[in-house]
N, C-alpha and C positions, 0 to 999 in steps of 0.2 A: 316191553321189548320191541325193537324195530327190526325189520328184515334187512339183510344185506342186499346190495344191488347184484344183479346177475353177472357172471363172469364176462369179461371182454372177449373179443374174437380170439381164435387160436393163436398162440404165440410160440414161435420156433426158437429154440435155444441151440446154438452151434458151438461146440467146444473144440473139436478137432476135426480134421478130415475135410470132406467135401462140404462146401457151404450150401449146396442144394438150392432150394427155392430162394435163399437170401443172396445168392450171387448176383452182382449187378446192382445191389441196393445203394441208396444214399445212406451213409452211416453218420450217426451222431457219436462222436468220440469223446470219452472221458471216463473218470472213475465213478461218477454218479453216486457218491456216497450220500444216502438220504433222499436222492432225487428231489432236490429243492427247486424253488421257483426259477433260479438261474439255470439249473440243468434243464428245466422244462422249456426254457426259451431256446436252448440249443436243440432240443428234441423237436420243438415246433418248427425251427428252421429246416431241419432234415425232412420233416413231414411235408412242409410246403414245397421244398425242392423236389421231393419224390413225386408229389402230385403233378407238378409241372412237367416232369420228365416221363411220367407214366410208369414208374417202377416202384419197387418195394422200399421201405424205410426200416432201418435197424439201428440198434445201439451197438457200439463196439466198446467193451469195457474190460477191466482187468481184475484178476483175482490171484493171489491176495492183493490188498491195497499196496502200492509201491512202498509206502512208509513202513509196512510190516516186513517187506523184503530187505530194504536198506538198513532198518534199525530193528532187528528182530528182538532185541532185549529191552526195547523201550515200549511200554504199553501204548497202544493206539486205540482210542475210543472210536469205533466204527459206528456210524449212525444206523446202518442197516447191514444185516448179514447178506451173504451172496444171494441166498434164496429170497430174502425180503426185497433186496434191490431189484431182482428180476421180476418179482410180483408187482412192484411199483412201476417198473418200466413197461410191463405187459398191459397196464391200465392206461397208458398214454396214447394209444393208437398206433404204436409201432408194430411192425409185422414180426419182429423177433430181435434176437441179440446174439452177437458173437462174444463169447467169453474167452479171453486169452489169458493163459497162465503167465503171471509175471514172475519170471525166474531169471537166473543168471544169463541165459542165452538171450532172452528178450532185452534185458537191461543193457547188454553189450551190443545190441543191433544198432548200427548207425542209422541216422534219420533217413538217409537216402535209401538204404536197404529196406527200412520199414515201409516206405512209400512204394517202392518198386516191387519188392518181393512179397509183401504182405497185403497192402491195400489194393494194389493193382493185380499182382500175380495170383495171389490166393483168393482174394474176395472179389476182384473185378469190379470195384466200386464205380458207381456213376457219379458220386459226389460225396462230400464230407461237410459236416457242420461241427464247429468247435467253438469253445469259449475264447475270449480275447487273450487269456493268459495260458492257454494250453500249450505245453511243450512236450516233446516226445523224442525217442531215440536215445542213443548212448550219450550220457552226460547232458541230457535234455537239449541236445543240439538242434532239434527241429522246432522252429517257432511257427506261429500262425502265418506270418509273411512267407516263410519258406514253403509251407504246405500249399499256400495259394500259388506260388511260383511253380511248384511241381504239378499242381493241378492244371495249370495252363499248358505246361510242357507235355503232360501225359494224357490230357483230354478228360479231366473230371472237374466238376464244379466244386468250389470251396466257399462256404458261408461262414464268416467270422462274426460271432455274436458279441456285442459290446457288454461291458460291465453293468450289472443290475444292482441298484440300490433301493432300499426301502426306508424312506424318511432319513436318509443320510447313512444308514447302516448298509454295509456290503452284504449282499445275499450270497453266502458261501457256507460250505460245510463247517469251516472253522467257527464262523459266527453262530451256527446252530449249536455246535458243541459247547461253546462258551455260555450260551444262554441256558442250556440244560444243566451245566455245571453249577449254575447259580439258582437253579430251581425255577427259572423264568420260562415255563413251558408254553405260556401263551405267546411270548415273543418268538420262541422256537417255531411254534405252529405258523405264525405269520410269515416267517422266512421260508418254511417248508411248503406252505400252501395247504397244509392239513396237519392234524395233530401228529406228533412223533409217536411211534409205536414200537413195541418189542414183541418178539415171538419166542415161545419156549414151551417145553414139556412140563406139565403139572406133575410135581413130585411130592412124595410124602414128607411131611415136616414133623415137628415135635408134638403136634396136636394141641398146643396151648390155646390157640384161638378157639378151637372147638370147646375147650373147657370153660372159656370166658364168654361163650355165646356168640363168638365171631369166627366161625369156621372159614379158613382161607385156602385159596388155591395158590400154591407156592411154586415159584418159577426161579430157577437159577440163571442169572444173566451172565453175559461175557464178563470175565474178571476185569477187563479194561473199561467196562461201562462207567462213564463219567457223570451220570445223572446224580444230582445232589441227593444225599440221604434225607428222607423226609416222608411226609404223608401227602398223597395226591388223590384227586378225583379222577377216576378212570372209567373206561368203557371197554368191555371185552366182547370179542366175537366168539360165540358158542353155538355150534350146530346151525350156522346160517342166521343166527339172531344176534342182536347187540344187547348186552346186558350191562346196566350201570353198576358201579361199585366204588369202593374206596380201597386204597392200597398203601402199604408201608414199604419203602425201600430202604434197607439199611442192615445194621448188624445186631439189632435187638439188645441194646445195652442193659436192659433190666434182666436179661436171661443169660444167653450164652456169649454174646458179643462175638459171634462167629463170622463166617464168610457172608458178604452181602446177599440178601435174598429179597425178591419181590413177593410180598404176601398180599393177595387180593381177596377182599370180602365182597361178594356179589349180593346186591339187594334183591329180595324177592325171588330167590333162585334156590332150587334144590336139585341135586344130581351128582353123579360121580364123574369127576373130571380127571382122575388120576391116569397118567399115561397119554393124555391128549395133548396135542400141540395147539396152543391157543395164541391169539393176537390180543395185545392189551394196549390201547391208546391212552396216553397220559394227557389228560384234558386240563387239569387245574392244580395249582399248588395250594396246600392247606397249611402245613406247618413243618418245621424241622423235626428231625428225630430227637426225642427227649427221654430223659430218665425221670420217672415219677417216684414219689415217696412210698407209694403203696399200690397194690393191685386195684383197690377201689378208685384211686386217682387215675390210674391207667384206663380203667373201664369208663369212667366219666369222660375222659378225653376222647376215647373211641366213639362214644355216643355223640359227642360234639362234632368229631371228624365226619361221622356219617351224615349228620344233618347238613353240615356245610357242603359236603360232597354232593348230596342230592340237590341242593340249591344251585351249585355251580353247574352241574350237569343239566339241570332244567333250563339254564340259560344257553346251553350248547347242545340242544336236542339234536340227536342224529350225527353229531360231529364224529367223523371216523375217516381214516385214509381209504382211498379207493384202490383196491388191490385186484390184479388180474390173476388168472390161472396159468401155471407153467407146467 
């Protein structure tokens, strides 16, 4: 087991009311789903500008994701929950985050009012950093060029960060989702800058793993999770330590074929995890979810999965996302 790094500096989260110590900050604006490398460039621009101006730097993000507001009946695979997004942002060096509720009122706010009433009037920003394709306001009426013009008029800086590509691939939340949907977790990690991870409460299961000699920590993920069903090499944060393991994500076709569940078997670990909220990093792909002819065949496959997972994790020693405290 490896120790987790100590928490980053204190991180302020402002949801409503007085922005307090974050008033006058340079804000990195975006949804920041997954906080991938492209997002980190926007954050880096905000940090650099804040340092030059001698002020604080914060993220300005939205909850729920606009896709969930505009298309509530269409499943949306979020790469990170609001809590996990803030924990990722807290580890970037930012001083805090403004979390704005994305509702009908905000969706109907014209771009001009968003700048004058919210960015300047409510938050008193010293500057903004945005991606090249960031649009805002009613019917996405505000463009990067428009925000830059408003910044000149109202006296705040605007940094527009160009498109980031990785060997010809766009670095975007959509590209990460596509990689995870295909089980390409190494590719997803390259785009994110760290392994993709999930958080959840360990719940009671059917105890079949215990009967087979593979007791598992079971975690129910968001129903919209688009991770490919299969077996993965994983690493879990438990009590400030990192513990290696192997996990199956899917519907258990040999048993109940029920709702998808992440079932994690930890190597060289004993302890009661029920009720604890844990973080699980998905490090490597092993195989798709399969139906076997017998329990003996299943157990032989689980033995092989564990061996392969140990080998994969040995090549990725210590790999885990850096998370801050909120």
